[in-house]
DOZATOR-301259 format. One line per field, with one value per residue (C-alpha): residue in one letter; z negated, x negated, y; residue number from 1. Coordinates in Angstrom, 3 decimals, decimal comma, padded with zeros to 6 digits. Layout:
r <- (a|...) $
Z <- (Z|...) $
X <- (X|...) $
Y <- (Y|...) $
k <- (NUM|...) $
This chain:
r <- (m|t|i|k|p|v|a|l|p|g|g|v|v|l|r|l|v|t|e|h|d|a|p|a|v|t|e|a|y|i|r|n|r|d|h|l|r|r|w|e|p|r|r|s|e|s|f|y|t|l|k|v|q|t|e|m|l|e|a|l|l|a|k|q|a|r|g|d|a|t|a|w|v|l|a|d|g|d|r|v|v|g|r|m|t|l|n|d|t|v|r|g|p|f|l|s|t|n|l|g|y|w|i|d|g|e|l|n|g|r|g|l|a|t|a|a|v|r|e|v|c|r|m|a|d|e|d|l|g|l|h|r|i|a|a|g|t|l|l|d|n|v|a|s|q|t|v|l|r|k|c|g|f|e|p|y|g|t|a|p|r|y|l|a|i|d|g|r|w|q|d|h|r|l|f|q|l|l|l|n|d|r|p|a|f) $
Z <- (-015,556|-019,028|-020,961|-022,920|-023,365|-026,692|-028,528|-028,669|-031,148|-029,963|-029,681|-025,941|-024,820|-022,749|-020,376|-017,018|-013,784|-011,342|-007,996|-009,694|-011,399|-007,977|-008,883|-012,561|-011,443|-008,617|-010,599|-013,773|-010,895|-010,265|-013,545|-014,524|-010,360|-011,997|-015,260|-013,269|-010,213|-012,500|-013,221|-010,370|-006,166|-004,103|-003,506|000,144|-000,724|000,614|-001,883|-004,294|-001,626|-003,351|-000,102|-000,812|-004,527|-003,359|-000,981|-003,823|-005,590|-003,612|-002,631|-006,107|-007,575|-004,738|-005,811|-009,340|-007,967|-006,508|-010,099|-008,795|-010,870|-013,943|-014,036|-016,681|-016,779|-020,613|-020,573|-022,896|-022,323|-017,812|-017,989|-017,503|-019,931|-018,236|-016,463|-017,381|-014,362|-014,306|-011,443|-009,045|-011,287|-010,383|-011,743|-012,253|-013,457|-014,387|-016,007|-015,790|-014,725|-014,300|-016,312|-015,105|-017,268|-017,242|-020,265|-019,706|-020,958|-023,002|-025,008|-025,605|-028,001|-029,837|-030,165|-027,306|-025,497|-027,401|-028,169|-025,433|-023,873|-027,435|-026,165|-022,034|-023,990|-026,239|-023,040|-020,994|-024,025|-024,579|-021,227|-019,061|-020,358|-019,602|-020,854|-020,051|-019,530|-017,938|-017,783|-016,228|-016,833|-016,020|-018,059|-019,351|-020,326|-024,404|-024,794|-022,189|-024,366|-027,254|-026,714|-025,335|-028,252|-030,456|-028,661|-029,106|-025,263|-025,475|-022,779|-020,688|-018,272|-015,942|-012,768|-010,303|-007,379|-008,125|-007,015|-005,122|-007,940|-007,350|-004,201|-005,109|-005,554|-009,098|-012,154|-014,157|-018,311|-016,903|-020,839|-020,760|-023,549|-024,239|-025,391|-026,479|-026,563|-025,770|-023,469|-019,752|-018,269) $
X <- (-013,598|-013,265|-009,877|-008,110|-004,526|-003,078|-000,138|002,551|005,473|008,465|006,552|004,986|001,797|000,337|-001,789|-003,644|-001,526|-002,738|-001,287|000,690|003,480|004,471|008,185|007,969|008,035|009,618|012,931|012,582|012,459|015,745|016,640|015,887|017,058|020,077|017,819|014,516|016,784|016,618|013,354|011,748|011,484|013,834|012,993|014,552|016,842|012,716|011,915|013,132|012,051|009,410|007,802|007,326|006,744|003,912|002,061|001,836|000,584|-001,811|-003,157|-002,954|-005,418|-007,927|-006,924|-008,123|-011,424|-012,656|-012,221|-009,421|-006,341|-005,823|-002,518|-000,738|002,579|004,338|004,962|007,385|006,703|007,110|009,348|007,745|009,785|007,792|004,237|001,696|-000,836|-003,539|-003,868|-005,816|-008,821|-011,770|-015,398|-018,724|-018,242|-014,148|-013,745|-009,753|-006,738|-003,025|-000,563|002,692|004,553|008,275|009,884|012,302|015,770|017,228|014,107|013,726|013,779|012,159|008,847|006,973|006,051|004,307|002,574|001,503|000,623|-001,502|-003,125|-003,922|-004,838|-007,594|-009,058|-009,378|-011,512|-013,184|-013,367|-013,443|-015,384|-012,887|-012,927|-009,396|-005,437|-003,207|000,370|004,049|008,080|010,623|011,787|014,374|012,829|012,310|012,466|008,688|007,786|008,146|006,131|003,400|003,271|003,270|000,549|-002,048|-000,973|-000,176|001,090|-000,996|002,268|004,917|004,554|007,462|008,498|005,700|007,499|010,584|012,297|016,042|015,686|014,452|011,376|012,344|010,475|007,743|006,054|001,831|000,916|-003,129|-004,658|-008,836|-009,901|-013,764|-016,657|-018,949|-021,927|-021,148|-024,044) $
Y <- (-018,399|-019,693|-018,193|-021,491|-021,155|-019,876|-021,167|-018,077|-018,101|-020,393|-023,661|-021,380|-021,617|-018,336|-019,891|-019,502|-020,098|-023,224|-023,914|-027,112|-024,036|-023,060|-025,045|-024,089|-020,106|-020,775|-023,298|-019,576|-016,551|-018,197|-018,431|-015,372|-013,165|-011,253|-010,181|-009,064|-007,461|-003,876|-004,132|-005,216|-004,896|-005,560|-009,046|-011,528|-014,657|-015,678|-015,186|-017,721|-020,860|-023,126|-022,421|-018,490|-019,135|-021,321|-019,200|-015,929|-018,904|-019,058|-015,797|-014,583|-017,467|-016,260|-013,017|-014,880|-016,258|-013,430|-011,214|-009,061|-010,494|-012,667|-014,347|-016,176|-018,558|-018,721|-021,884|-024,397|-027,473|-027,560|-024,360|-021,838|-019,009|-016,040|-013,855|-011,605|-010,315|-008,076|-006,421|-004,638|-005,514|-002,759|-003,785|-001,625|001,935|001,520|-001,519|-001,647|-003,613|-003,109|-005,178|-006,208|-009,107|-010,443|-012,828|-015,172|-012,929|-016,483|-015,524|-011,213|-009,830|-012,626|-011,495|-013,651|-010,662|-008,165|-011,699|-012,371|-009,129|-008,698|-011,789|-010,332|-007,071|-009,454|-011,528|-008,789|-007,104|-010,374|-013,099|-010,377|-008,137|-004,701|-001,787|-000,902|-001,434|000,172|-000,581|001,380|001,542|002,502|005,919|004,275|000,878|001,221|-002,334|-002,625|000,749|-000,768|-003,630|-001,370|000,773|-002,848|-003,081|-000,375|001,109|005,283|007,057|008,468|010,990|010,187|009,520|010,270|008,066|006,005|002,602|001,244|-000,880|-002,626|-000,690|002,985|005,103|005,395|006,703|005,953|005,950|005,213|003,357|003,118|000,382|001,276|-001,362|-000,886|001,360|-000,944|001,087|001,239|-000,647) $
k <- (1|2|3|4|5|6|7|8|9|10|11|12|13|14|15|16|17|18|19|20|21|22|23|24|25|26|27|28|29|30|31|32|33|34|35|36|37|38|39|40|41|42|43|44|45|46|47|48|49|50|51|52|53|54|55|56|57|58|59|60|61|62|63|64|65|66|67|68|69|70|71|72|73|74|75|76|77|78|79|80|81|82|83|84|85|86|87|88|89|90|91|92|93|94|95|96|97|98|99|100|101|102|103|104|105|106|107|108|109|110|111|112|113|114|115|116|117|118|119|120|121|122|123|124|125|126|127|128|129|130|131|132|133|134|135|136|137|138|139|140|141|142|143|144|145|146|147|148|149|150|151|152|153|154|155|156|157|158|159|160|161|162|163|164|165|166|167|168|169|170|171|172|173|174|175|176|177|178|179|180|181|182|183|184|185) $
């Protein structure tokens, strides 16, 4: 897969994740543990170890090699300050994927998430040939909903008890972005 790194505001670079990112990703999760708790599944203590992050990254890269996912890091030098992932990519007549992302708590409100989501959407269209991206947010995650709306996503429904976030089943607002109207095949 040939997806080139992209410069984002503040000297941050959006680039495909590699196996060498495991230590920096581990550090980023440790640094953002409290910041992300409200928005993510409950994590075990082992999640914050290099061993588990290495295993998770290897599994993600295997999915990426099969075309089932595409994952990026937001890097500020050697420091990881965010992640963008297209998961559950389906080819054939669906040509769709699910977007997940987070930004380092120290960098919130600087336009990084919006810039990165725009670039990921562009790459999903131009480089991956996809038609649709779906994303979901907690009902009260106004910041993430604002990012999605700025990037052209439209809400299309609410999913009750959609994901187990922070230890309980929580409702999500569902969004989608239609990337293009190219002929299906």
